[in-house]
C-alpha positions in Angstrom: -26.6 22.2 33.5 -26.9 18.7 32.4 -29.9 18.3 30.2 -30.3 22.1 29.9 -27.8 23.2 27.2 -29.8 26.4 26.5 -28.6 27.8 29.9 -25.1 28.0 28.6 -26.0 29.8 25.3 -25.2 33.4 24.5 -28.9 34.1 23.9 -29.8 32.9 27.4 -27.0 35.0 29.0 -28.2 38.1 27.1 -31.8 37.6 28.3 -30.7 36.9 31.9 -28.5 40.1 31.9 -31.3 42.2 30.5 -33.8 40.9 33.1 -31.5 41.4 36.0 -30.5 44.9 34.8 -34.2 45.9 34.8 -35.1 44.4 38.2 -33.4 42.3 40.8 -36.3 41.6 43.1 -36.7 37.8 43.6 -40.0 36.3 42.5 -40.0 33.9 45.5 -38.9 36.0 48.6 -39.4 39.5 47.2 -35.9 40.7 48.3 -33.5 42.4 46.0 -30.0 41.3 44.9 -31.2 38.4 42.8 -28.3 36.8 40.9 -30.1 34.5 38.6 -33.3 34.2 36.6 -35.8 31.3 36.7 -38.6 30.2 34.4 -42.0 31.3 35.9 -43.6 28.3 34.3 -41.0 25.6 34.4 -39.8 24.1 31.1 -40.8 20.7 32.5 -44.4 22.0 32.8 -44.5 23.4 29.3 -42.9 26.9 29.8 -41.0 28.5 27.0 -37.2 28.0 27.4 -36.0 31.3 26.1 -39.0 33.6 26.4 -38.1 36.6 28.5 -41.8 36.9 29.5 -41.4 33.5 31.2 -38.3 34.5 33.2 -38.0 36.4 36.4 -35.2 37.3 38.9 -34.5 34.7 41.6 -31.8 34.1 44.2 -29.6 31.3 42.8 -27.1 29.0 44.4 -25.9 31.4 47.1 -29.4 32.1 48.3 -30.9 35.4 49.5 -28.6 37.7 51.5 -31.5 39.0 53.5 -33.7 36.0 54.5 -31.2 33.3 53.6 -33.7 31.3 51.6 -32.5 29.1 48.7 -35.2 30.5 46.5 -34.4 28.7 43.3 -34.1 25.4 45.1 -37.4 25.9 47.0 -39.2 26.8 43.8 -37.8 23.9 41.7 -40.3 23.1 38.9 -43.4 23.9 41.1 -45.9 26.6 40.0 -45.6 29.8 42.1 -48.9 29.1 43.7 -47.3 26.1 45.4 -44.3 28.0 46.7 -44.5 29.7 50.1 -43.9 33.3 49.5 -42.4 35.5 52.2 -44.7 37.9 53.9 -43.0 41.1 55.1 -44.0 44.5 56.4 -42.6 46.0 53.2 -44.1 45.4 49.7 -40.9 44.3 48.0 -42.8 43.4 44.8 -43.9 47.1 44.3 -40.4 48.1 43.2 -38.5 51.2 44.0 
């Protein structure tokens, strides 16, 4: 977390836990079981660091257990419009 000290703060961990408790569907691949949150608009591109409205579930270091994508690595600091989203026969974004 070099250069990103806010990711180790209590405030960030509370926001992350709240987001993941509400929904664990990854913003990149659409599968459940996300274990991290990511900034929708990256901080590098002007997104708010600790705004829950700018954070969404994503599969972290271990990747997605369903499609095996490394979602957070694939997204990086790109806008979602530049990330290839997974097209499946089920609408994972619709929720339960």
